[in-house]
C-alpha positions, 0 to 999 in steps of 0.5 A, a space after each residue: 325094955 321096949 325097943 322104942 325107948 332107945 331112939 337115938 344113935 350114938 357113936 363111941 370113940 377111943 383115943 389112939 396114941 399117935 403123933 402128927 407129922 411134927 412128931 407131936 402127940 395128936 388128938 386122934 380118935 377111932 370109932 369103937 362102935 355105936 349104941 342105941 341110947 336114950 338121953 337125959 341131962 342133969 337139970 335144976 337143983 341136982 345139977 347145982 348141987 353136984 357142981 358145988 359138991 364136986 367143985 365143977 363149974 356150973 357151965 359144964 353140961 352133964 348127960 347120961 346115956 341109957 343103953 342096954 347093958 349087954 351092948 355096953 359090955 360087948 363094946 367095952 365102953 369105959 371112962 376116958 372114951 367119948 360119945 358123939 351124937 348130933 354133932 356134939 362130943 360127950 366125954 365119958 366119965 363113968 359107966 354104971 349098971 342099973 342094979 334094979 333093972 339089970 338089963 340097963 346101963 348108964 353112961 355118965 358124960 360131960 359135954 365137950 366141944 363139937 364133933 369134927 
């Protein structure tokens, strides 16, 4: 794995249980850390097929962030967290280790809204 492959920096955040001034649950996220990643999106028939199988609207954009497994493990990245890159939010749906190339991990996401 050459260093040049992971050419994007993404921030990983986790949800904090907090209340706003009115005592209502707040949508509060804290930075866990950042990772060097490469990004791929699901396109074509693969996206259509998985959307139909999972009863997911085709308008949901899915992306995978490939990163070094050791970095992902050290940060403790998992489902329910989110990643931010280039002003966009990506909800983490799962983390998968590549069993063929054990130094890699894939962070599976769906694109949310804009980072705030």
